[in-house]
C-alpha positions in Angstrom: 0.0 0.0 0.0 1.4 3.4 -1.0 1.2 5.7 2.0 2.1 9.3 1.2 -0.1 12.2 2.3 0.1 16.1 2.4 -0.8 16.2 6.1 -0.8 13.6 8.8 -1.0 12.8 12.5 2.6 12.7 13.6 3.5 9.2 14.8 5.5 10.8 17.6 3.2 13.5 18.9 -0.2 12.0 17.8 -1.5 15.2 16.3 -1.7 16.9 12.9 1.5 18.1 11.4 2.4 19.5 8.0 4.3 17.7 5.4 7.4 19.8 4.4 8.1 17.8 1.2 11.8 17.5 1.3 12.7 19.4 4.4 14.7 17.4 7.0 12.9 19.3 9.9 10.3 16.6 10.5 12.8 13.8 10.1 15.2 15.3 12.7 12.5 16.0 15.2 11.2 12.4 15.0 14.7 10.9 15.4 15.5 13.2 18.4 12.4 12.1 20.2 12.9 8.4 19.8 14.3 6.4 22.7 17.8 5.0 22.2 17.4 1.4 20.8 18.7 -0.7 18.0 16.0 0.8 15.8 17.3 4.3 16.6 20.8 3.2 15.8 19.7 1.9 12.5 17.8 5.1 11.8 20.9 7.1 12.5 22.9 5.0 10.1 20.2 5.4 7.5 20.0 9.2 7.8 22.8 9.5 5.2 20.4 8.0 2.7 17.8 10.7 3.2 18.0 14.0 1.5 15.5 16.0 -0.6 18.3 16.8 -3.1 20.6 13.8 -3.3 19.3 11.0 -1.2 18.2 7.6 -2.1 15.1 8.6 0.0 13.9 12.1 -0.7 11.5 12.3 2.2 9.6 10.3 4.8 6.1 11.3 5.9 3.8 10.0 8.6 0.5 8.7 7.3 -2.8 10.3 8.0 -4.8 8.4 10.6 -7.9 9.1 12.6 -8.2 8.6 16.4 -10.6 5.7 16.0 -8.2 3.8 13.6 -6.0 1.0 14.9 -3.2 2.4 17.1 -0.4 1.6 14.7 2.1 3.8 12.9 2.7 4.2 9.2 5.1 6.2 7.2 5.2 6.9 3.4 8.4 7.4 1.5 9.4 9.4 -1.6 12.3 7.8 -3.4 14.9 9.1 -5.8 14.4 8.9 -9.6 16.7 6.1 -10.6 16.3 6.9 -14.3 18.6 9.8 -13.8 21.6 7.5 -13.4 20.3 4.1 -14.6 18.2 2.5 -17.3 14.8 3.0 -15.8 12.8 4.4 -12.9 12.1 2.4 -9.8 8.7 3.0 -8.1 8.9 6.4 -6.4 6.5 6.0 -3.6 5.9 3.4 -0.9 5.4 2.9 2.8 5.3 0.6 5.8 3.7 0.2 9.2 4.7 -0.8 12.7 3.3 -1.3 16.1 5.8 1.3 17.4 6.9 4.5 15.7 10.5 3.4 15.4 9.5 0.0 13.9 7.3 1.7 11.3 10.0 4.3 10.5 12.8 1.8 9.9 10.4 -0.5 8.0 9.6 2.3 5.6 13.3 2.9 5.1 13.8 -0.8 4.4 10.9 -0.9 1.9 12.4 2.1 0.1 16.0 0.8 -0.1 14.9 -2.7 -1.3 13.0 -1.1 -4.2 16.0 1.0 -5.0 18.5 -1.9 -4.9 16.4 -4.2 -7.0 16.2 -1.6 -9.8 20.0 -1.4 -10.2 22.1 -4.1 -11.9 25.0 -4.5 -14.2 23.9 -5.6 -17.6 27.4 -7.1 -18.2 26.7 -9.7 -15.5 23.7 -11.1 -17.5 24.0 -14.0 -20.1 21.6 -13.9 -23.0 20.9 -17.5 -24.2 18.5 -20.4 -24.1 18.4 -23.0 -21.3 19.3 -25.6 -23.9 22.6 -23.9 -24.7 23.5 -22.5 -21.3 22.9 -25.7 -19.4 25.7 -27.3 -21.4 28.1 -24.9 -19.7 26.8 -24.3 -16.2 24.0 -24.9 -13.7 20.7 -23.5 -14.8 17.2 -23.8 -13.3 14.9 -25.6 -15.8 12.0 -23.6 -17.2 9.4 -26.2 -16.0 10.4 -25.5 -12.4 8.7 -22.1 -12.5 4.9 -21.8 -11.7 3.9 -19.5 -14.5 0.9 -19.9 -16.8 -1.3 -22.7 -18.1 -1.6 -23.9 -21.7 -5.1 -22.4 -21.9 -3.7 -19.0 -20.9 -0.9 -19.0 -23.5 -3.6 -19.6 -26.2 -5.7 -16.5 -25.2 -5.8 -13.7 -27.7 -3.5 -10.9 -26.7 -1.9 -12.8 -23.9 1.3 -10.8 -23.2 3.6 -13.5 -22.0 5.3 -16.2 -24.0 5.7 -19.8 -22.9 9.1 -20.4 -21.2 10.8 -23.4 -22.8 14.3 -24.8 -23.2 14.6 -22.9 -26.5 13.5 -19.5 -25.1 16.3 -16.9 -25.4 16.3 -14.7 -22.4 18.7 -13.0 -20.0 20.0 -15.1 -17.1 21.7 -14.0 -13.9 23.7 -15.9 -11.3 22.1 -16.6 -7.9 23.0 -18.9 -5.0 21.1 -22.0 -3.8 20.4 -22.2 -0.1 19.5 -25.9 -0.5 22.4 -27.2 -2.6 24.9 -24.5 -1.6 25.9 -23.8 -5.2 25.7 -21.0 -7.8 23.1 -21.4 -10.5 21.5 -19.2 -13.2 17.9 -18.1 -13.2 15.9 -15.7 -15.5 16.8 -12.1 -14.8 13.1 -11.3 -15.1 12.5 -13.1 -11.8 15.1 -11.0 -9.9 15.2 -7.4 -10.9 12.3 -4.8 -10.6 11.9 -3.2 -13.0 13.9 -5.1 -15.7 14.8 -3.8 -19.2 14.6 -6.7 -21.6 16.6 -6.9 -24.8 14.6 -6.2 -28.0 14.7 -9.9 -29.0 13.9 -11.1 -25.5 10.5 -12.6 -24.8 8.5 -11.7 -21.7 8.0 -14.8 -19.6 6.2 -13.3 -16.5 5.3 -10.0 -14.8 7.8 -8.9 -12.2 6.5 -8.4 -8.6 8.2 -7.5 -5.4 7.5 -10.8 -3.6 10.8 -12.1 -2.1 12.5 -8.7 -1.8 13.7 -7.8 1.6 16.1 -5.5 3.4 17.5 -5.9 6.9 20.5 -5.3 9.2 22.0 -8.6 8.2 21.8 -11.1 5.4 20.1 -13.8 7.5 17.5 -11.3 8.6 16.7 -10.2 5.0 16.7 -13.8 3.7 14.3 -14.9 6.4 11.8 -12.1 5.8 12.0 -12.6 2.0 11.3 -16.3 2.5 8.4 -15.5 4.9 6.8 -13.4 2.3 7.1 -16.0 -0.4 5.4 -18.7 1.8 2.7 -16.2 2.8 1.9 -15.3 -0.8 1.9 -19.0 -1.9 -0.6 -19.9 0.9 -2.9 -17.0 0.4 -2.9 -17.4 -3.4 -3.8 -21.1 -3.2 -6.5 -20.4 -0.6 -8.1 -17.7 -2.7 -7.8 -19.3 -6.2 -8.9 -22.7 -5.1 -11.6 -21.3 -2.8 -10.5 -23.2 0.3 -12.1 -22.6 3.7 -9.3 -22.5 6.2 -9.8 -23.0 10.0 -10.8 -20.0 12.0 -8.8 -19.0 15.0 -9.9 -17.6 18.3 -7.5 -14.9 19.3 -8.4 -15.3 22.9 -6.5 -18.6 22.8 -3.3 -16.6 22.4 -3.1 -14.8 25.7 -0.3 -12.3 25.0 -1.6 -11.6 21.5 -5.1 -11.0 22.8 -3.8 -8.4 25.2 -1.9 -6.7 22.3 -4.9 -6.9 20.1 -7.2 -5.3 22.6 -4.8 -2.5 23.2 -4.1 -1.6 19.6 -6.9 -2.9 17.3 -10.1 -3.4 19.3 -12.0 -0.5 17.7 -15.9 -0.3 18.0 -16.4 0.1 14.3 -14.1 -2.8 13.2 -14.6 -6.5 13.1 -11.7 -8.9 12.7 -11.8 -12.6 11.5 -8.7 -14.7 12.0 -7.7 -17.7 9.9 -4.9 -20.3 10.0 -4.0 -20.5 6.3 -0.9 -22.7 6.8 -0.9 -25.3 4.1 1.5 -28.3 3.5 4.6 -26.2 4.2 4.5 -26.2 8.0 5.5 -22.7 8.7 2.7 -20.9 10.5 0.8 -18.5 8.2 -2.2 -16.4 9.2 -4.9 -14.3 7.5 -6.9 -11.5 9.1 -10.0 -10.0 7.4 -11.0 -6.5 8.6 -14.5 -5.3 8.1 -15.6 -1.9 9.4 -17.1 1.5 9.0 -15.2 4.8 8.6 -16.4 8.2 7.5 -16.2 7.2 3.8 -18.4 4.1 4.3 -17.9 0.4 4.7 -14.4 -1.0 4.3 -13.0 -4.5 4.0 -9.5 -5.8 3.5 -7.2 -8.6 4.2 -3.7 -8.9 5.8 -1.5 -12.0 5.9 1.6 -13.0 7.8 4.1 -15.8 8.0 6.4 -16.2 11.0 7.9 -19.0 13.1 4.9 -19.0 15.5 1.2 -18.5 14.9 1.1 -15.7 17.4 3.8 -13.8 15.5 2.0 -14.5 12.2 -1.2 -13.2 13.4 0.5 -10.1 14.7 2.1 -9.5 11.3 -1.3 -10.0 9.6 -3.0 -7.5 11.9 -0.3 -5.0 11.2 -0.8 -5.4 7.5 -4.5 -5.0 7.6 -4.3 -2.0 10.0 -3.0 0.1 7.1 -6.3 -0.3 5.3 -8.3 2.7 6.8 -5.6 5.4 6.0 -4.8 3.9 2.7 -8.5 3.8 1.6 -8.9 7.4 2.5 -5.9 8.2 0.3 -7.2 6.1 -2.6 -10.5 8.0 -2.4 -8.7 11.3 -2.4 -6.6 10.2 -5.4 -9.3 8.6 -7.5 -12.7 9.5 -6.0 -14.7 8.0 -8.9 -12.7 4.8 -9.4 -14.8 1.7 -10.2 -14.3 -1.8 -11.6 -15.6 -3.1 -14.9 -18.1 -5.9 -15.0 -15.4 -8.4 -16.1 -12.8 -7.0 -13.6 -10.5 -6.3 -16.6 -9.3 -3.0 -15.1 -8.1 -4.7 -11.9 -4.4 -4.5 -13.0 -2.4 -3.6 -9.9 -2.3 -4.5 -6.2 -3.8 -1.1 -5.4 -6.8 -2.0 -7.5 -7.2 -5.4 -5.7 -6.9 -3.7 -2.3 -9.6 -1.1 -2.9 -12.0 -3.2 -5.0 -14.3 -4.6 -2.3 -14.5 -1.4 -0.3 -15.5 0.5 -3.5 -17.9 -2.3 -4.5 -19.3 -3.6 -1.2 -22.1 -5.3 -3.1 -19.6 -7.9 -4.3 -18.4 -8.9 -0.8 -21.1 -11.5 0.0 -20.4 -13.6 -3.1 -16.6 -13.1 -3.3 -16.0 -14.0 0.4 -18.7 -16.7 0.7 -16.3 -19.6 0.5 -14.5 -18.4 3.7 -17.7 -18.6 5.7 -18.5 -22.3 5.0 -18.5 -24.5 8.1 -16.3 -27.2 6.6 -12.8 -26.2 7.2 -10.7 -29.1 5.8 -7.8 -30.7 7.4 -6.6 -29.3 10.8 -3.5 -27.4 10.3 -0.2 -27.9 12.0 1.0 -25.2 14.4 4.6 -24.9 15.5 5.6 -23.7 19.0 9.3 -24.4 19.1 11.3 -21.3 20.0 14.3 -20.1 18.1 16.6 -17.2 19.2 18.4 -16.1 16.1 17.3 -15.3 12.5 19.9 -17.8 11.2 18.4 -20.7 13.2 14.9 -19.9 12.0 16.2 -19.6 8.5 17.7 -23.1 8.6 14.5 -24.5 9.9 12.5 -22.9 7.0 15.0 -24.1 4.4 14.7 -27.7 5.7 10.9 -27.4 5.7 10.7 -26.2 2.1 13.3 -28.7 1.0 11.1 -31.5 2.3 8.6 -30.7 -0.4 11.2 -30.8 -3.2 11.7 -27.1 -3.7 15.0 -25.2 -4.0 15.6 -21.7 -2.7 17.7 -19.2 -4.6 18.8 -15.8 -3.6 20.9 -12.9 -5.0 22.4 -10.2 -2.9 21.3 -6.9 -4.4 22.9 -4.5 -1.9 24.5 -1.5 -3.6 27.6 0.0 -2.0 25.8 3.1 -0.7 23.2 0.9 1.0 25.8 -1.5 2.4 27.8 1.5 3.9 24.6 2.5 5.7 24.4 -0.9 7.4 21.7 -2.6 5.4 21.5 -5.7 3.3 19.0 -6.2 0.4 18.2 -9.6 -1.1 15.9 -11.1 -3.7 14.7 -14.7 -2.9 12.8 -16.9 -5.3 11.4 -20.4 -4.8 10.5 -21.9 -8.2 7.3 -23.9 -7.9 5.6 -21.9 -5.2 2.7 -19.9 -6.4 3.3 -16.2 -6.9 0.5 -13.7 -6.1 -0.6 -11.8 -9.2 -1.2 -8.1 -9.3 -3.1 -8.1 -12.7 -6.3 -10.0 -12.4 -6.2 -10.9 -16.0 -3.1 -12.9 -15.6 -3.0 -15.2 -12.6 -0.3 -17.8 -12.4 -2.4 -20.8 -13.2 0.5 -23.0 -14.5 1.7 -24.0 -11.0 0.7 -27.5 -10.1 0.4 -26.6 -6.4 -2.9 -24.8 -7.0 -4.5 -28.1 -8.0 -2.5 -30.6 -5.9 -2.4 -29.0 -2.4 -6.2 -28.7 -1.9 -6.5 -32.4 -2.6 -3.4 -33.4 -0.6 -4.8 -31.6 2.5 -8.3 -32.9 2.2 -10.1 -29.7 1.2 -11.2 -31.1 -2.1 -11.4 -34.5 -3.9 -10.1 -32.9 -7.1 -9.2 -29.5 -8.4 -8.7 -28.2 -12.0 -8.4 -24.9 -13.8 -12.2 -24.7 -14.3 -12.6 -24.6 -10.5 -10.5 -21.4 -10.1 -12.0 -18.5 -8.3 -13.2 -15.8 -10.8 -13.3 -13.0 -8.2 -10.2 -10.9 -7.8 -8.2 -11.4 -4.6 -8.4 -8.6 -2.0 -4.7 -8.3 -1.2 -3.0 -5.0 -1.8 
């Protein structure tokens, strides 16, 4: 969700402040008021990246919230125009949220630098060739490993992506396997965002931000990138296959319940909690928020994957808490936006995120499968405690490897970002299902969409004709 507003309730003072658009005044005030912690240390290091004239980040602005919104903090960022010194322009605006102001602030910095780093690469490091030729010289991931599109989709008139085969000539880039501990080549289109293809290069897939992460260490970044991939895979399968996951009672999580009541328990909002963990036994949660704000009825979804269900629910709550301020912003930006009858103008994650708030009449049918009593196989929940990101990462790698998947990553950290104490990575897990931003082009070629529902006892069979025709609600 893009969070950037001309005026906002300051996350430090809790009152309205003005957005100085490039001035460091607000930034300095916020940093001074923060308590000394590892977050503050990271922010101090990151300050060298923030400048209205020459910074990677041109400005950071607290998001507009109302007093009856969830008591979380959000910041929007304005990033530099990378087209001034590179091939193309990275997304200029973004944002992030946190339960505390310093968490939200550093998360917004992390989101900005990951988008910056993934847009910059050395074209000389790419190899333009086919799998058939390149595999004779080095390790290459086979085209069939990627969960892309179905045969039916490739035959559609005007379909913009070409079938990825052994003969497809594309750009390849070197990555590292966390499973086999070796270097291997994967399509550059799955790593860089945005990516400039050669004139003769076919488009094999849209490029999304899933699997991009920044952090104070490589293990931290790798773990959070992997969490996001698992979360998107689970949510996409749940939505596309119309599975009814088990509901959760937040009162069963004592500490989380206390946290929920202190931050999110607003009279106008209703939350429904789900365990959407699938066959990969790393806890994944989904939270649906329904409520009423001054604009009208709103509905949205947040998801999270972490090493415990409590942490996953907390992450999902944090994600969905951004809905009220973001919806206000979307109405301000496009007050008359509406979807077409066939949903053909749902072409971005922003469109998905606002659809069911704008068209509340669609909610009953679109979300009906989540309200069914039958909830399928009871899902595994892990309670084992780990102390370090590296230990959790090793557990996650082993769990994914059990299902026959490899995990690849590329360190995208540029020298200026590394000097500021951050690491940025892109992680991909070929075979897991990506979440699509364009409703016209869901990734229906991945076998997991059809196999996992049957494997877990949700359905006796599943095929492409069973796929959910309603757009997903994830922004």
